[in-house]
Biopython code that builds the backbone (N, CA, C, O; Angstrom):
import numpy as np
from Bio.PDB.StructureBuilder import StructureBuilder

atoms = [
    (1, "MET", "N", (86.350, 77.870, 90.014)),
    (1, "MET", "CA", (85.001, 78.234, 90.387)),
    (1, "MET", "C", (84.986, 79.261, 91.530)),
    (1, "MET", "O", (84.167, 80.180, 91.513)),
    (2, "MET", "N", (85.853, 79.125, 92.497)),
    (2, "MET", "CA", (85.904, 80.071, 93.606)),
    (2, "MET", "C", (86.252, 81.477, 93.136)),
    (2, "MET", "O", (85.723, 82.457, 93.660)),
    (3, "LYS", "N", (87.129, 81.578, 92.163)),
    (3, "LYS", "CA", (87.523, 82.893, 91.663)),
    (3, "LYS", "C", (86.345, 83.639, 91.062)),
    (3, "LYS", "O", (86.232, 84.851, 91.244)),
    (4, "VAL", "N", (85.472, 82.953, 90.357)),
    (4, "VAL", "CA", (84.291, 83.570, 89.746)),
    (4, "VAL", "C", (83.371, 84.115, 90.834)),
    (4, "VAL", "O", (82.882, 85.239, 90.722)),
    (5, "VAL", "N", (83.132, 83.340, 91.874)),
    (5, "VAL", "CA", (82.273, 83.778, 92.969)),
    (5, "VAL", "C", (82.875, 85.009, 93.643)),
    (5, "VAL", "O", (82.168, 85.976, 93.926)),
    (6, "ALA", "N", (84.170, 84.967, 93.897)),
    (6, "ALA", "CA", (84.826, 86.116, 94.535)),
    (6, "ALA", "C", (84.706, 87.354, 93.660)),
    (6, "ALA", "O", (84.447, 88.442, 94.175)),
    (7, "ASP", "N", (84.890, 87.216, 92.345)),
    (7, "ASP", "CA", (84.765, 88.356, 91.441)),
    (7, "ASP", "C", (83.353, 88.904, 91.424)),
    (7, "ASP", "O", (83.164, 90.120, 91.378)),
    (8, "GLU", "N", (82.344, 88.022, 91.462)),
    (8, "GLU", "CA", (80.950, 88.475, 91.474)),
    (8, "GLU", "C", (80.655, 89.269, 92.736)),
    (8, "GLU", "O", (80.019, 90.321, 92.663)),
    (9, "ASN", "N", (81.103, 88.791, 93.890)),
    (9, "ASN", "CA", (80.882, 89.507, 95.146)),
    (9, "ASN", "C", (81.587, 90.853, 95.139)),
    (9, "ASN", "O", (81.027, 91.850, 95.596)),
    (10, "ARG", "N", (82.784, 90.889, 94.637)),
    (10, "ARG", "CA", (83.535, 92.137, 94.586)),
    (10, "ARG", "C", (82.820, 93.160, 93.706)),
    (10, "ARG", "O", (82.779, 94.341, 94.051)),
    (11, "ASN", "N", (82.263, 92.733, 92.591)),
    (11, "ASN", "CA", (81.573, 93.645, 91.683)),
    (11, "ASN", "C", (80.341, 94.261, 92.335)),
    (11, "ASN", "O", (80.033, 95.427, 92.085)),
    (12, "VAL", "N", (79.634, 93.506, 93.163)),
    (12, "VAL", "CA", (78.466, 94.046, 93.862)),
    (12, "VAL", "C", (78.885, 95.247, 94.694)),
    (12, "VAL", "O", (78.195, 96.266, 94.698)),
    (13, "TYR", "N", (80.002, 95.144, 95.394)),
    (13, "TYR", "CA", (80.445, 96.220, 96.261)),
    (13, "TYR", "C", (81.072, 97.371, 95.494)),
    (13, "TYR", "O", (80.996, 98.514, 95.945)),
    (14, "GLU", "N", (81.677, 97.111, 94.371)),
    (14, "GLU", "CA", (82.292, 98.167, 93.588)),
    (14, "GLU", "C", (81.270, 98.953, 92.774)),
    (14, "GLU", "O", (81.502, 100.120, 92.458)),
    (15, "ASN", "N", (80.159, 98.341, 92.435)),
    (15, "ASN", "CA", (79.200, 98.957, 91.521)),
    (15, "ASN", "C", (77.947, 99.482, 92.214)),
    (15, "ASN", "O", (76.932, 99.689, 91.548)),
    (16, "PHE", "N", (77.982, 99.701, 93.508)),
    (16, "PHE", "CA", (76.811, 100.242, 94.183)),
    (16, "PHE", "C", (76.602, 101.691, 93.757)),
    (16, "PHE", "O", (77.551, 102.392, 93.405)),
    (17, "GLU", "N", (75.349, 102.127, 93.795)),
    (17, "GLU", "CA", (75.021, 103.509, 93.450)),
    (17, "GLU", "C", (74.789, 104.274, 94.748)),
    (17, "GLU", "O", (73.876, 103.956, 95.510)),
    (18, "VAL", "N", (75.602, 105.263, 94.989)),
    (18, "VAL", "CA", (75.547, 105.995, 96.251)),
    (18, "VAL", "C", (74.156, 106.578, 96.487)),
    (18, "VAL", "O", (73.577, 106.381, 97.555)),
    (19, "GLU", "N", (73.618, 107.291, 95.500)),
    (19, "GLU", "CA", (72.332, 107.956, 95.686)),
    (19, "GLU", "C", (71.179, 106.963, 95.868)),
    (19, "GLU", "O", (70.189, 107.284, 96.525)),
    (20, "LYS", "N", (71.293, 105.794, 95.309)),
    (20, "LYS", "CA", (70.212, 104.811, 95.341)),
    (20, "LYS", "C", (70.345, 103.812, 96.492)),
    (20, "LYS", "O", (69.343, 103.439, 97.102)),
    (21, "ASP", "N", (71.559, 103.379, 96.790)),
    (21, "ASP", "CA", (71.768, 102.255, 97.694)),
    (21, "ASP", "C", (72.183, 102.620, 99.115)),
    (21, "ASP", "O", (72.014, 101.808, 100.025)),
    (22, "ILE", "N", (72.712, 103.798, 99.327)),
    (22, "ILE", "CA", (73.341, 104.142, 100.602)),
    (22, "ILE", "C", (72.359, 104.817, 101.547)),
    (22, "ILE", "O", (71.615, 105.712, 101.145)),
    (23, "TYR", "N", (72.358, 104.382, 102.817)),
    (23, "TYR", "CA", (71.566, 105.035, 103.857)),
    (23, "TYR", "C", (72.269, 106.310, 104.328)),
    (23, "TYR", "O", (71.654, 107.370, 104.438)),
    (24, "TYR", "N", (73.561, 106.183, 104.602)),
    (24, "TYR", "CA", (74.340, 107.337, 105.053)),
    (24, "TYR", "C", (75.808, 107.087, 104.771)),
    (24, "TYR", "O", (76.223, 105.956, 104.522)),
    (25, "PHE", "N", (76.591, 108.160, 104.813)),
    (25, "PHE", "CA", (78.033, 107.994, 104.696)),
    (25, "PHE", "C", (78.744, 108.919, 105.660)),
    (25, "PHE", "O", (78.236, 109.975, 106.036)),
    (26, "LYS", "N", (79.948, 108.488, 106.052)),
    (26, "LYS", "CA", (80.790, 109.262, 106.958)),
    (26, "LYS", "C", (82.115, 109.537, 106.261)),
    (26, "LYS", "O", (82.730, 108.649, 105.668)),
    (27, "VAL", "N", (82.530, 110.783, 106.351)),
    (27, "VAL", "CA", (83.762, 111.210, 105.703)),
    (27, "VAL", "C", (84.913, 111.061, 106.682)),
    (27, "VAL", "O", (84.858, 111.549, 107.811)),
    (28, "GLY", "N", (85.962, 110.373, 106.227)),
    (28, "GLY", "CA", (87.147, 110.179, 107.051)),
    (28, "GLY", "C", (88.293, 111.026, 106.546)),
    (28, "GLY", "O", (88.091, 112.018, 105.845)),
    (29, "LYS", "N", (89.469, 110.634, 106.901)),
    (29, "LYS", "CA", (90.675, 111.367, 106.517)),
    (29, "LYS", "C", (91.051, 111.086, 105.067)),
    (29, "LYS", "O", (90.811, 109.994, 104.552)),
    (30, "THR", "N", (91.621, 112.046, 104.442)),
    (30, "THR", "CA", (92.221, 111.957, 103.097)),
    (30, "THR", "C", (91.375, 111.203, 102.076)),
    (30, "THR", "O", (91.879, 110.327, 101.373)),
    (31, "GLY", "N", (90.104, 111.538, 101.995)),
    (31, "GLY", "CA", (89.253, 110.980, 100.947)),
    (31, "GLY", "C", (88.668, 109.628, 101.237)),
    (31, "GLY", "O", (87.988, 109.071, 100.375)),
    (32, "LEU", "N", (88.896, 109.062, 102.422)),
    (32, "LEU", "CA", (88.300, 107.782, 102.772)),
    (32, "LEU", "C", (86.887, 108.020, 103.283)),
    (32, "LEU", "O", (86.683, 108.739, 104.261)),
    (33, "VAL", "N", (85.915, 107.410, 102.614)),
    (33, "VAL", "CA", (84.515, 107.575, 102.984)),
    (33, "VAL", "C", (83.939, 106.206, 103.308)),
    (33, "VAL", "O", (84.168, 105.238, 102.584)),
    (34, "SER", "N", (83.195, 106.133, 104.394)),
    (34, "SER", "CA", (82.549, 104.897, 104.807)),
    (34, "SER", "C", (81.074, 104.992, 104.432)),
    (34, "SER", "O", (80.333, 105.808, 104.980)),
    (35, "PHE", "N", (80.656, 104.139, 103.485)),
    (35, "PHE", "CA", (79.281, 104.101, 103.011)),
    (35, "PHE", "C", (78.533, 102.995, 103.738)),
    (35, "PHE", "O", (79.042, 101.883, 103.878)),
    (36, "HIS", "N", (77.323, 103.299, 104.202)),
    (36, "HIS", "CA", (76.524, 102.332, 104.952)),
    (36, "HIS", "C", (75.201, 102.116, 104.224)),
    (36, "HIS", "O", (74.436, 103.055, 104.007)),
    (37, "GLY", "N", (74.945, 100.867, 103.852)),
    (37, "GLY", "CA", (73.718, 100.511, 103.153)),
    (37, "GLY", "C", (72.941, 99.467, 103.914)),
    (37, "GLY", "O", (73.215, 99.204, 105.085)),
    (38, "ARG", "N", (71.973, 98.872, 103.251)),
    (38, "ARG", "CA", (71.089, 97.919, 103.904)),
    (38, "ARG", "C", (71.845, 96.722, 104.472)),
    (38, "ARG", "O", (71.644, 96.354, 105.630)),
    (39, "ASN", "N", (72.699, 96.123, 103.678)),
    (39, "ASN", "CA", (73.384, 94.900, 104.105)),
    (39, "ASN", "C", (74.890, 95.008, 104.101)),
    (39, "ASN", "O", (75.577, 93.986, 104.128)),
    (40, "TYR", "N", (75.426, 96.214, 104.069)),
    (40, "TYR", "CA", (76.872, 96.326, 103.982)),
    (40, "TYR", "C", (77.374, 97.684, 104.439)),
    (40, "TYR", "O", (76.633, 98.665, 104.504)),
    (41, "ASN", "N", (78.651, 97.702, 104.751)),
    (41, "ASN", "CA", (79.409, 98.918, 105.029)),
    (41, "ASN", "C", (80.645, 98.840, 104.140)),
    (41, "ASN", "O", (81.356, 97.835, 104.152)),
    (42, "ILE", "N", (80.901, 99.887, 103.375)),
    (42, "ILE", "CA", (82.017, 99.881, 102.438)),
    (42, "ILE", "C", (82.862, 101.126, 102.664)),
    (42, "ILE", "O", (82.338, 102.239, 102.714)),
    (43, "LYS", "N", (84.157, 100.936, 102.798)),
    (43, "LYS", "CA", (85.082, 102.069, 102.882)),
    (43, "LYS", "C", (85.744, 102.202, 101.523)),
    (43, "LYS", "O", (86.248, 101.233, 100.955)),
    (44, "LYS", "N", (85.728, 103.433, 101.015)),
    (44, "LYS", "CA", (86.267, 103.690, 99.691)),
    (44, "LYS", "C", (86.966, 105.028, 99.656)),
    (44, "LYS", "O", (86.515, 105.987, 100.282)),
    (45, "ASN", "N", (88.058, 105.098, 98.931)),
    (45, "ASN", "CA", (88.707, 106.380, 98.674)),
    (45, "ASN", "C", (88.004, 107.035, 97.499)),
    (45, "ASN", "O", (87.846, 106.421, 96.444)),
    (46, "ILE", "N", (87.584, 108.271, 97.675)),
    (46, "ILE", "CA", (86.952, 109.010, 96.582)),
    (46, "ILE", "C", (87.614, 110.368, 96.469)),
    (46, "ILE", "O", (88.271, 110.836, 97.399)),
    (47, "THR", "N", (87.434, 110.990, 95.325)),
    (47, "THR", "CA", (88.026, 112.308, 95.106)),
    (47, "THR", "C", (87.186, 113.380, 95.793)),
    (47, "THR", "O", (86.022, 113.157, 96.128)),
    (48, "THR", "N", (87.781, 114.518, 95.991)),
    (48, "THR", "CA", (87.066, 115.662, 96.564)),
    (48, "THR", "C", (85.892, 116.044, 95.661)),
    (48, "THR", "O", (84.827, 116.419, 96.151)),
    (49, "GLU", "N", (86.085, 115.950, 94.349)),
    (49, "GLU", "CA", (85.019, 116.277, 93.398)),
    (49, "GLU", "C", (83.828, 115.326, 93.550)),
    (49, "GLU", "O", (82.677, 115.759, 93.499)),
    (50, "GLN", "N", (84.108, 114.017, 93.737)),
    (50, "GLN", "CA", (83.020, 113.052, 93.933)),
    (50, "GLN", "C", (82.266, 113.363, 95.222)),
    (50, "GLN", "O", (81.035, 113.368, 95.236)),
    (51, "LEU", "N", (82.993, 113.618, 96.293)),
    (51, "LEU", "CA", (82.375, 113.928, 97.578)),
    (51, "LEU", "C", (81.508, 115.173, 97.466)),
    (51, "LEU", "O", (80.362, 115.174, 97.914)),
    (52, "ASN", "N", (82.044, 116.231, 96.873)),
    (52, "ASN", "CA", (81.278, 117.462, 96.706)),
    (52, "ASN", "C", (80.046, 117.243, 95.838)),
    (52, "ASN", "O", (79.017, 117.883, 96.053)),
    (53, "SER", "N", (80.140, 116.359, 94.872)),
    (53, "SER", "CA", (78.994, 116.033, 94.022)),
    (53, "SER", "C", (77.879, 115.381, 94.837)),
    (53, "SER", "O", (76.709, 115.729, 94.676)),
    (54, "TYR", "N", (78.231, 114.446, 95.705)),
    (54, "TYR", "CA", (77.224, 113.795, 96.558)),
    (54, "TYR", "C", (76.568, 114.816, 97.489)),
    (54, "TYR", "O", (75.348, 114.833, 97.651)),
    (55, "ILE", "N", (77.391, 115.658, 98.093)),
    (55, "ILE", "CA", (76.891, 116.631, 99.057)),
    (55, "ILE", "C", (76.003, 117.676, 98.381)),
    (55, "ILE", "O", (74.968, 118.053, 98.930)),
    (56, "SER", "N", (76.394, 118.140, 97.212)),
    (56, "SER", "CA", (75.636, 119.198, 96.532)),
    (56, "SER", "C", (74.450, 118.663, 95.731)),
    (56, "SER", "O", (73.682, 119.452, 95.181)),
    (57, "SER", "N", (74.287, 117.357, 95.654)),
    (57, "SER", "CA", (73.193, 116.768, 94.868)),
    (57, "SER", "C", (71.815, 117.071, 95.464)),
    (57, "SER", "O", (70.804, 117.005, 94.764)),
    (58, "GLY", "N", (71.781, 117.403, 96.750)),
    (58, "GLY", "CA", (70.502, 117.647, 97.410)),
    (58, "GLY", "C", (69.888, 116.384, 97.991)),
    (58, "GLY", "O", (68.852, 116.463, 98.651)),
    (59, "ARG", "N", (70.485, 115.233, 97.770)),
    (59, "ARG", "CA", (69.961, 113.963, 98.289)),
    (59, "ARG", "C", (70.419, 113.693, 99.723)),
    (59, "ARG", "O", (69.784, 112.923, 100.443)),
    (60, "PHE", "N", (71.505, 114.317, 100.132)),
    (60, "PHE", "CA", (72.078, 114.038, 101.440)),
    (60, "PHE", "C", (71.983, 115.250, 102.341)),
    (60, "PHE", "O", (72.156, 116.387, 101.901)),
    (61, "ILE", "N", (71.705, 114.991, 103.619)),
    (61, "ILE", "CA", (71.580, 116.035, 104.624)),
    (61, "ILE", "C", (72.704, 115.841, 105.637)),
    (61, "ILE", "O", (72.928, 114.732, 106.123)),
    (62, "LYS", "N", (73.396, 116.910, 105.946)),
    (62, "LYS", "CA", (74.468, 116.843, 106.936)),
    (62, "LYS", "C", (73.853, 116.755, 108.324)),
    (62, "LYS", "O", (73.056, 117.610, 108.709)),
    (63, "VAL", "N", (74.225, 115.710, 109.085)),
    (63, "VAL", "CA", (73.676, 115.539, 110.428)),
    (63, "VAL", "C", (74.729, 115.697, 111.514)),
    (63, "VAL", "O", (74.409, 115.802, 112.698)),
    (64, "SER", "N", (75.999, 115.713, 111.092)),
    (64, "SER", "CA", (77.100, 115.999, 112.018)),
    (64, "SER", "C", (78.271, 116.485, 111.181)),
    (64, "SER", "O", (78.153, 116.625, 109.963)),
    (65, "GLY", "N", (79.375, 116.736, 111.815)),
    (65, "GLY", "CA", (80.530, 117.261, 111.105)),
    (65, "GLY", "C", (81.017, 116.389, 109.966)),
    (65, "GLY", "O", (81.552, 116.896, 108.980)),
    (66, "THR", "N", (80.839, 115.083, 110.089)),
    (66, "THR", "CA", (81.363, 114.169, 109.071)),
    (66, "THR", "C", (80.324, 113.192, 108.532)),
    (66, "THR", "O", (80.674, 112.318, 107.739)),
    (67, "CYS", "N", (79.078, 113.306, 108.930)),
    (67, "CYS", "CA", (78.053, 112.323, 108.555)),
    (67, "CYS", "C", (76.929, 112.973, 107.754)),
    (67, "CYS", "O", (76.421, 114.036, 108.109)),
    (68, "TYR", "N", (76.553, 112.302, 106.660)),
    (68, "TYR", "CA", (75.478, 112.748, 105.785)),
    (68, "TYR", "C", (74.504, 111.607, 105.588)),
    (68, "TYR", "O", (74.920, 110.482, 105.311)),
    (69, "VAL", "N", (73.193, 111.878, 105.728)),
    (69, "VAL", "CA", (72.178, 110.839, 105.527)),
    (69, "VAL", "C", (71.458, 111.054, 104.205)),
    (69, "VAL", "O", (71.270, 112.184, 103.755)),
    (70, "ASN", "N", (71.064, 109.957, 103.602)),
    (70, "ASN", "CA", (70.291, 109.981, 102.366)),
    (70, "ASN", "C", (68.843, 110.255, 102.756)),
    (70, "ASN", "O", (68.185, 109.403, 103.354)),
    (71, "LYS", "N", (68.352, 111.431, 102.420)),
    (71, "LYS", "CA", (67.014, 111.822, 102.872)),
    (71, "LYS", "C", (65.918, 110.940, 102.289)),
    (71, "LYS", "O", (64.823, 110.890, 102.848)),
    (72, "GLU", "N", (66.172, 110.249, 101.197)),
    (72, "GLU", "CA", (65.188, 109.343, 100.604)),
    (72, "GLU", "C", (65.066, 108.036, 101.376)),
    (72, "GLU", "O", (64.094, 107.302, 101.195)),
    (73, "LYS", "N", (66.031, 107.738, 102.229)),
    (73, "LYS", "CA", (66.070, 106.454, 102.942)),
    (73, "LYS", "C", (65.640, 106.551, 104.405)),
    (73, "LYS", "O", (65.516, 105.524, 105.071)),
    (74, "VAL", "N", (65.413, 107.754, 104.917)),
    (74, "VAL", "CA", (65.034, 107.919, 106.318)),
    (74, "VAL", "C", (63.595, 107.451, 106.515)),
    (74, "VAL", "O", (62.685, 107.884, 105.808)),
    (75, "LEU", "N", (63.405, 106.551, 107.494)),
    (75, "LEU", "CA", (62.062, 106.059, 107.802)),
    (75, "LEU", "C", (61.443, 106.756, 109.001)),
    (75, "LEU", "O", (60.250, 107.056, 109.003)),
    (76, "SER", "N", (62.259, 107.016, 110.029)),
    (76, "SER", "CA", (61.688, 107.596, 111.243)),
    (76, "SER", "C", (62.779, 108.203, 112.116)),
    (76, "SER", "O", (63.974, 108.075, 111.850)),
    (77, "PHE", "N", (62.307, 108.879, 113.184)),
    (77, "PHE", "CA", (63.178, 109.430, 114.210)),
    (77, "PHE", "C", (62.771, 108.805, 115.528)),
    (77, "PHE", "O", (61.589, 108.548, 115.760)),
    (78, "SER", "N", (63.744, 108.561, 116.394)),
    (78, "SER", "CA", (63.430, 107.987, 117.695)),
    (78, "SER", "C", (64.502, 108.385, 118.695)),
    (78, "SER", "O", (65.644, 107.936, 118.592)),
    (79, "ASP", "N", (64.148, 109.220, 119.660)),
    (79, "ASP", "CA", (65.051, 109.597, 120.757)),
    (79, "ASP", "C", (66.458, 109.981, 120.292)),
    (79, "ASP", "O", (67.445, 109.414, 120.761)),
    (80, "GLY", "N", (66.547, 110.928, 119.384)),
    (80, "GLY", "CA", (67.844, 111.388, 118.913)),
    (80, "GLY", "C", (68.499, 110.488, 117.886)),
    (80, "GLY", "O", (69.697, 110.603, 117.631)),
    (81, "LEU", "N", (67.726, 109.597, 117.296)),
    (81, "LEU", "CA", (68.242, 108.684, 116.280)),
    (81, "LEU", "C", (67.478, 108.862, 114.976)),
    (81, "LEU", "O", (66.271, 109.107, 114.979)),
    (82, "ILE", "N", (68.184, 108.738, 113.878)),
    (82, "ILE", "CA", (67.545, 108.647, 112.570)),
    (82, "ILE", "C", (67.575, 107.167, 112.205)),
    (82, "ILE", "O", (68.636, 106.543, 112.230)),
    (83, "CYS", "N", (66.423, 106.606, 111.868)),
    (83, "CYS", "CA", (66.318, 105.170, 111.578)),
    (83, "CYS", "C", (66.064, 104.955, 110.086)),
    (83, "CYS", "O", (65.293, 105.681, 109.459)),
    (84, "PHE", "N", (66.730, 103.940, 109.536)),
    (84, "PHE", "CA", (66.633, 103.643, 108.112)),
    (84, "PHE", "C", (65.941, 102.317, 107.835)),
    (84, "PHE", "O", (65.595, 102.027, 106.690)),
    (85, "ASP", "N", (65.739, 101.522, 108.854)),
    (85, "ASP", "CA", (65.202, 100.174, 108.675)),
    (85, "ASP", "C", (64.160, 99.929, 109.753)),
    (85, "ASP", "O", (64.225, 100.521, 110.830)),
    (86, "HIS", "N", (63.202, 99.061, 109.469)),
    (86, "HIS", "CA", (62.184, 98.741, 110.467)),
    (86, "HIS", "C", (62.761, 97.914, 111.610)),
    (86, "HIS", "O", (62.263, 97.976, 112.734)),
    (87, "ASN", "N", (63.800, 97.146, 111.332)),
    (87, "ASN", "CA", (64.474, 96.405, 112.398)),
    (87, "ASN", "C", (65.310, 97.397, 113.187)),
    (87, "ASN", "O", (66.022, 98.215, 112.604)),
    (88, "ILE", "N", (65.229, 97.332, 114.484)),
    (88, "ILE", "CA", (65.998, 98.250, 115.314)),
    (88, "ILE", "C", (67.410, 97.690, 115.436)),
    (88, "ILE", "O", (67.705, 96.877, 116.313)),
    (89, "SER", "N", (68.260, 98.139, 114.548)),
    (89, "SER", "CA", (69.650, 97.703, 114.511)),
    (89, "SER", "C", (70.527, 98.943, 114.584)),
    (89, "SER", "O", (70.304, 99.908, 113.852)),
    (90, "GLU", "N", (71.516, 98.923, 115.456)),
    (90, "GLU", "CA", (72.369, 100.100, 115.614)),
    (90, "GLU", "C", (73.076, 100.481, 114.325)),
    (90, "GLU", "O", (73.366, 101.656, 114.097)),
    (91, "SER", "N", (73.357, 99.491, 113.478)),
    (91, "SER", "CA", (74.048, 99.799, 112.232)),
    (91, "SER", "C", (73.147, 100.529, 111.243)),
    (91, "SER", "O", (73.635, 101.099, 110.267)),
    (92, "LYS", "N", (71.859, 100.520, 111.480)),
    (92, "LYS", "CA", (70.919, 101.194, 110.587)),
    (92, "LYS", "C", (70.314, 102.428, 111.240)),
    (92, "LYS", "O", (69.200, 102.838, 110.915)),
    (93, "GLN", "N", (71.070, 103.014, 112.172)),
    (93, "GLN", "CA", (70.660, 104.235, 112.860)),
    (93, "GLN", "C", (71.838, 105.198, 112.930)),
    (93, "GLN", "O", (72.998, 104.788, 112.936)),
    (94, "VAL", "N", (71.517, 106.482, 112.981)),
    (94, "VAL", "CA", (72.536, 107.508, 113.139)),
    (94, "VAL", "C", (72.109, 108.411, 114.288)),
    (94, "VAL", "O", (70.972, 108.881, 114.325)),
    (95, "HIS", "N", (73.016, 108.651, 115.219)),
    (95, "HIS", "CA", (72.739, 109.565, 116.329)),
    (95, "HIS", "C", (72.779, 110.995, 115.820)),
    (95, "HIS", "O", (73.644, 111.361, 115.024)),
    (96, "VAL", "N", (71.824, 111.808, 116.294)),
    (96, "VAL", "CA", (71.724, 113.200, 115.887)),
    (96, "VAL", "C", (71.537, 114.055, 117.129)),
    (96, "VAL", "O", (70.751, 113.708, 118.010)),
    (97, "SER", "N", (72.249, 115.163, 117.206)),
    (97, "SER", "CA", (72.083, 116.053, 118.346)),
    (97, "SER", "C", (70.693, 116.694, 118.293)),
    (97, "SER", "O", (70.123, 116.879, 117.218)),
    (98, "LYS", "N", (70.172, 117.020, 119.444)),
    (98, "LYS", "CA", (68.821, 117.591, 119.533)),
    (98, "LYS", "C", (68.698, 118.894, 118.761)),
    (98, "LYS", "O", (67.669, 119.154, 118.138)),
    (99, "TRP", "N", (69.745, 119.716, 118.798)),
    (99, "TRP", "CA", (69.653, 121.018, 118.133)),
    (99, "TRP", "C", (69.636, 120.890, 116.624)),
    (99, "TRP", "O", (69.118, 121.778, 115.947)),
    (100, "ARG", "N", (70.190, 119.803, 116.065)),
    (100, "ARG", "CA", (70.138, 119.590, 114.614)),
    (100, "ARG", "C", (68.869, 118.855, 114.185)),
    (100, "ARG", "O", (68.435, 118.964, 113.039)),
    (101, "LEU", "N", (68.291, 118.120, 115.104)),
    (101, "LEU", "CA", (67.167, 117.260, 114.757)),
    (101, "LEU", "C", (65.973, 118.026, 114.190)),
    (101, "LEU", "O", (65.353, 117.573, 113.228)),
    (102, "GLN", "N", (65.647, 119.165, 114.765)),
    (102, "GLN", "CA", (64.496, 119.937, 114.292)),
    (102, "GLN", "C", (64.682, 120.398, 112.852)),
    (102, "GLN", "O", (63.753, 120.297, 112.050)),
    (103, "GLY", "N", (65.852, 120.898, 112.514)),
    (103, "GLY", "CA", (66.126, 121.328, 111.142)),
    (103, "GLY", "C", (66.073, 120.176, 110.154)),
    (103, "GLY", "O", (65.587, 120.333, 109.034)),
    (104, "ILE", "N", (66.570, 119.023, 110.565)),
    (104, "ILE", "CA", (66.536, 117.834, 109.708)),
    (104, "ILE", "C", (65.098, 117.399, 109.477)),
    (104, "ILE", "O", (64.721, 117.057, 108.356)),
    (105, "LYS", "N", (64.304, 117.412, 110.523)),
    (105, "LYS", "CA", (62.881, 117.039, 110.381)),
    (105, "LYS", "C", (62.177, 117.965, 109.399)),
    (105, "LYS", "O", (61.383, 117.513, 108.575)),
    (106, "GLN", "N", (62.470, 119.274, 109.486)),
    (106, "GLN", "CA", (61.836, 120.220, 108.568)),
    (106, "GLN", "C", (62.250, 119.961, 107.126)),
    (106, "GLN", "O", (61.414, 120.019, 106.225)),
    (107, "GLN", "N", (63.518, 119.678, 106.897)),
    (107, "GLN", "CA", (63.987, 119.387, 105.550)),
    (107, "GLN", "C", (63.320, 118.126, 104.992)),
    (107, "GLN", "O", (62.944, 118.085, 103.820)),
    (108, "LEU", "N", (63.178, 117.117, 105.823)),
    (108, "LEU", "CA", (62.596, 115.850, 105.376)),
    (108, "LEU", "C", (61.083, 115.955, 105.181)),
    (108, "LEU", "O", (60.530, 115.353, 104.261)),
    (109, "SER", "N", (60.419, 116.717, 106.045)),
    (109, "SER", "CA", (58.964, 116.805, 105.930)),
    (109, "SER", "C", (58.552, 117.526, 104.647)),
    (109, "SER", "O", (57.436, 117.337, 104.163)),
    (110, "ALA", "N", (59.421, 118.330, 104.108)),
    (110, "ALA", "CA", (59.133, 119.013, 102.841)),
    (110, "ALA", "C", (59.156, 118.041, 101.666)),
    (110, "ALA", "O", (58.590, 118.327, 100.611)),
    (111, "ASN", "N", (59.810, 116.891, 101.846)),
    (111, "ASN", "CA", (59.982, 115.941, 100.742)),
    (111, "ASN", "C", (59.072, 114.728, 100.822)),
    (111, "ASN", "O", (58.580, 114.261, 99.794)),
    (112, "LYS", "N", (58.837, 114.205, 102.025)),
    (112, "LYS", "CA", (58.018, 112.994, 102.151)),
    (112, "LYS", "C", (57.543, 112.847, 103.579)),
    (112, "LYS", "O", (57.981, 113.580, 104.467)),
    (113, "LYS", "N", (56.676, 111.932, 103.795)),
    (113, "LYS", "CA", (56.180, 111.651, 105.138)),
    (113, "LYS", "C", (57.155, 110.742, 105.860)),
    (113, "LYS", "O", (57.447, 109.638, 105.401)),
    (114, "VAL", "N", (57.657, 111.211, 106.991)),
    (114, "VAL", "CA", (58.547, 110.444, 107.827)),
    (114, "VAL", "C", (57.936, 110.412, 109.216)),
    (114, "VAL", "O", (57.451, 111.431, 109.707)),
    (115, "ALA", "N", (57.956, 109.244, 109.854)),
    (115, "ALA", "CA", (57.412, 109.139, 111.210)),
    (115, "ALA", "C", (58.260, 109.987, 112.155)),
    (115, "ALA", "O", (59.464, 109.768, 112.288)),
    (116, "MET", "N", (57.625, 110.951, 112.803)),
    (116, "MET", "CA", (58.356, 111.869, 113.661)),
    (116, "MET", "C", (57.940, 111.587, 115.064)),
    (116, "MET", "O", (58.420, 112.236, 115.993)),
]
sb = StructureBuilder()
sb.init_structure("model")
sb.init_model(0)
sb.init_chain("A")
sb.init_seg("    ")
for serial, (resi, resn, name, xyz) in enumerate(atoms, 1):
    if name == "N":
        sb.init_residue(resn, " ", resi, " ")
    sb.init_atom(name, np.array(xyz, "f"), 0.0, 1.0, " ", f" {name:<3s}", serial, name[0])
structure = sb.get_structure()
């Protein structure tokens, strides 16, 4: 019985949809990408082609050298932070430099209403 439960949990993490489920992701060394969603953080090795596909899809905005946010999941901005959840949790926020923040706000305001 324990094996079935473990397999079910593993499948949830393996079968997430990046464009639908992820708030943001950070690119690490040699194809290791850390995906951050509502209730989880997952590190996965992906190919350069997969990474380029996510980046070129238009769903993600580059906010730093290695971090991309899902523009559909951004709820608000607060003092240099992009927030993805109504609960103020550090794991659901991304720090953004002031000089990038204005450009990000313009990109997001073209798509939906975000609390600025």
